[in-house]
N, C-alpha and C positions, 0 to 999 in steps of 0.2 A: 293621636291627640294634636291642633294645630301649633303652631314654633312656637314656644314658650321665651314672651318679650322682658316680663320682668320676673321678678327671684322668687314671688310669692309661687307663679306659672312654672317658674324652672325646677323648686325644689316638688312641684308636684309629678311632674316629667320624669326626673330622677327616681322615685318612689313606682309610678304607672310602670316605665318603659326599661326599667333599671335592679328594684326591689332597693333603689338605694336609699334609707332612712336619713331625711336631718334632723337631727333633730339637739335639743339642748347640754347634752352627753357628748356630740359630736362636735358643736364648740368647744365646752370644756376641753376635751380630748385634744384639740389644740393649741387652743388657748393657754392651757395649763403644762403640760407632755410635752408637745411634739416639739412648737419653737423653740422652748425653752431649753430642748435640749439641746435642740440644733444649734443656737445661739449658740451654750456655753463652749461645748464642745469643738466650734468653731473659735474663738473665741480665745481659745487654748492652744490654736495646731501651729504647728513649728512655722508653716507660711505664714497666717495673716498674725507670728507676732511678730518675725522676719521683716514684713514688708509694713508694717507699722514703726519700726528703730529703722526700717531703712529711708522713710521721708524726710528725711530731712538730709539725706545722701542725695537725694533724688534732687533735691532744693538745687544744693550748691553741685553739682553735677551742670546743672540746667544753667541757673546763671555762670558757671565761668566759659561756659558756648558759646551762652549765646547774651551775658550781658542782664538780665534780666531776674528774676524772680521767680522759679515755678510756681508753688503756691500761693493762697490767698493766706493762710495762716500755718503753721504750724503744729497746733492741736489733731491729735491722732483724732481721724474720725469713729463716732460709735455706730454699735450694728443696730440694728432699727427691725425688727421684726414687722412682718404684713401681718392685718388686723384678719380676724375673720371672713368678714363681711368682704374687705379688700380681694382677701381671699377665691370665697366661693363664686365674687362676681366674676373675677377671673376665669374662674373656672369655667361660667354662664357666658362667657363671649369667645372664650374659644371653641367649647360645644356647640354656642346655638349660633350666636350673633355675626363673631365671624368664621362661620365650616361656610367654606365652599360648597358642600359634597351634602350639605343642608337638604332630606332628613336622613339620611347616611352620615356614618362617625366622621370627624374630621379628616386632614390629616395624620398617619401614628393613633390613631384609634382615640375611642372613648376617654374622656379625664376622668375616673372615679375614683373613691376611696384607693381602690388596691392598686393606684398606681400614680395618687398629685398628688404624692408627696416627692415623683419624681419628676413630673413633668411642667411641673406649673417653678418656675426658675429663681423667684424673686421673697423666698419664705420667708429671709433674711435678707438686708442688703445695707450698703452706705453710700455715701456722697462726702465726694471730695470736691474740692477746687482749686481749679485752677488756671492761675492768676492772665493768661490767655492763651488762643486757638489752638494755636501749635503743639501748647503743654498738653493736652492732651494726650493723641500720638504719643509723645514723650514717654508718660508715665504710661500710658500701656504696654507699649515693647520694653521697658523697666519690667512690670509687672511678669508678663511673656517666660525674659528670663530666668524670671522666680522661678513660676512655676514647672522655668526647664529643671532647674537647680533640684523642685524639692518630689523633680516624678510626675510629676500633672502633663495629664495633653494642655498644649498651648491652651489659652485665656480666649474661650470666646466673642466675641468683639461686635459689637453693633452702631454701627454713626450714625443716629438719630437723626434724621433728616424731614419734618412730615409737615405737612402742606398747612399745621394749623399753629404753625412756628415754634414748633419746640424740637429743642437741635442739646442732643448733649450724645456721650459714648457710653456707654451700659455697655459694663466687662461684667465675664459670668464664669464663674470660678469653682472650680468642682471638686467633690467632697463625698464620704463614705460617711454617714451616721449612723448609728444606731437609735435606735429611735422606741419608746413604748407601744405596742398594738394596743387598739382600742380594747379588746377583750382580754387577753393574755401573754402575758410573755415580750420576749421584743422583736426584732425586724434590724436591719442592714437594710437602709437605703441611700443612694448615690442622687445627690444634687446638688441645685450649684446656690452659690451666693455673691450678688448682683453687690455689685462696686458700679454706683453712676460719679459719674466725671464731667461735671460740668464747669463751665468759665463763670468767671465772676462776675462779667455782665448779666451771661443767663441766667445766675443765678436769681438776681432780680426777678427776676419778671419769672421763675421757674416758685419762687416765693409767695407774690406775687399773685398768678394763674393756677398754681398744683392742686387747686383742689378742684377749680372751674374746669380743666381737662380732664380731675379725672371722675367730675360729675357725667362730661358731654359722653366723653368716649364711650359709658353704655347704652345709650340714649338711640335709640333707630330715627332719622331722619328721615320727616315724612316726601318720597318720591315727587310728589307735586312743587317742590317746593326752588326758591332757587339758589343756586347758589351761592355759600356764605359771604359769597365777593363782590357780589352785587347787594347783598345788604347790609347798606355803609349805617343803619341806625339799629345795625343788630350791637348785641354784647362780643360775638364771633369775629366782626369787620375788626372791631379796635384792637381786641381780646391775639389775633391771633399776625394781624401786621404787625404788634412792639412787635412780638418776636422777631419775625424776618427782620424789621430795620435793627434791630438791637447785633443779631447774626451779622448783619451787613455790616454794622458799623467796627464790631470784629474782626471782620476782613478787611477794611480799608486801615484800622489799628497795625494789621499785622506787614500794609504794604509799604506805608509809614517805617514802619522798625526797620524793613529792609531796606530800607531808600535810606535812613540813617546808618545803617553798619558796606552798603556802598560808599559810602562815604566818609567811612574809618573812623565814625562818632561814639561805636560802638564796638 
């Protein structure tokens, strides 16, 4: 079978090559059984409860040390489930579109129903907004300390900086969950909950362009097309450069803060 580039072809490939049938029952099991169970268990975990309760303390420590507030808001962030469509699309990208070994399996093996809840790392996620660029690393360090306290491994952390102008920190907190099997009984799986840390300025671009990024990343760009940096009339040109410009402005703000501190104003 040729490389499946759209969702329907991917579903057909899963059945033909791996005997995996994606039916309505598969979607319902994910949406109604698995995701709510994971979200409920994590929401009530000692780590998450303490992390939420510590945010105001982190905000105070940052302000005392640097003279500014850490968080955009002290409202506690909520957990957001990944939609079935987005979940299936992510397995498609990892198995096929972004697979450097195609037609062989990607690094780590095929992502299929017997392992995909442990291989996809953002089935449940949340986002928290910090005011300044250095606040992201400050919060990462605090989260790592809390992971150690709760006998977890250091949180996995990606400082995202893409060609498309997306900047954010993605932390992945490991947790073991008991979830229902699609046939009978339950099973234990270890998966990771994603905590996205973005800045106040980058939050604007994420809200404005998040859907656009989501749609574009699963598409195959024709090889004959010019690089988007030369397509000045394309939506990519404006979208991506706006993200880079805002990130540059944030760096300039940090430089101004440093200069201010050096003159003893903070």
